C-alpha positions in Angstrom: 0.0 0.0 0.0 1.4 3.4 -1.0 2.0 5.9 1.8 -0.8 8.4 2.1 -3.4 6.5 0.0 -5.3 5.7 3.2 -5.3 9.3 4.2 -6.7 10.4 0.8 -9.5 7.8 1.1 -10.2 8.9 4.7 -10.4 12.6 3.7 -12.6 11.9 0.6 -14.9 9.7 2.8 -15.1 12.4 5.5 -15.9 15.1 2.9 -18.5 12.9 1.2 -20.3 12.1 4.5 -20.2 15.8 5.5 -21.6 17.0 2.2 -24.4 14.3 2.3 -25.3 15.4 5.8 -25.5 19.1 4.6 -27.7 18.1 1.7 -30.1 16.2 4.0 -30.2 19.2 6.5 -30.8 21.6 3.6 -33.7 19.5 2.3 -35.2 19.2 5.8 -35.0 23.0 6.2 -36.4 23.5 2.6 -39.4 21.2 3.2 -40.0 22.2 6.8 -40.0 18.6 8.1 -37.7 15.6 8.6 -38.2 12.6 6.5 -41.5 10.8 7.4 -42.4 13.7 9.8 -46.0 15.0 9.5 -46.8 18.6 10.5 -48.9 21.6 9.4 -45.9 23.6 8.0 -44.6 20.9 5.7 -44.1 22.3 2.1 -43.5 19.2 0.1 -41.9 15.7 0.4 -39.0 13.6 -0.6 -39.4 11.0 -3.3 -36.5 8.6 -3.3 -32.9 9.4 -4.1 -30.9 10.0 -7.3 -27.2 9.2 -7.4 -25.0 12.2 -8.2 -21.3 12.6 -8.6 -19.5 15.8 -7.4 -15.9 16.4 -8.5 -13.7 17.9 -5.8 -10.1 18.3 -5.0 -10.2 15.2 -2.8 -11.8 13.1 -5.6 -15.2 12.3 -6.9 -17.9 12.1 -4.3 -20.8 9.8 -4.8 -23.8 11.5 -3.3 -27.5 10.8 -3.0 -29.8 13.7 -3.9 -33.5 13.6 -2.9 -35.4 15.9 -5.3 -38.3 17.7 -3.6 -41.9 17.1 -4.8 -45.2 18.8 -4.3 -43.6 22.0 -2.8 -46.3 24.4 -1.7 -45.5 28.0 -2.6 -44.8 30.5 0.1 -45.7 34.1 -0.4 -42.6 36.2 -1.1 -40.3 33.2 -1.8 -38.4 33.8 -5.0 -37.5 30.1 -5.2 -41.2 29.3 -6.0 -41.1 31.0 -9.5 -41.4 28.3 -12.1 -41.1 25.4 -9.6 -43.0 22.3 -10.6 
């Protein structure tokens, strides 16, 4: 095993896990609810995951993206324009 290869894998895996956690937190904030959570302020839902690759300095990260569905518009939210 070449010296440093394990460190590169460790760093890539760490960055990948961190980015995935940020994506999940962002989706939770965007929808107003955790996965499977029911509440009155929920603005949509998750519908499975799509694999995505992100190229970074530490290598290619294999991420899972959950596209939002059924998002309810919020008055004054510029992100709602054209959202389907």
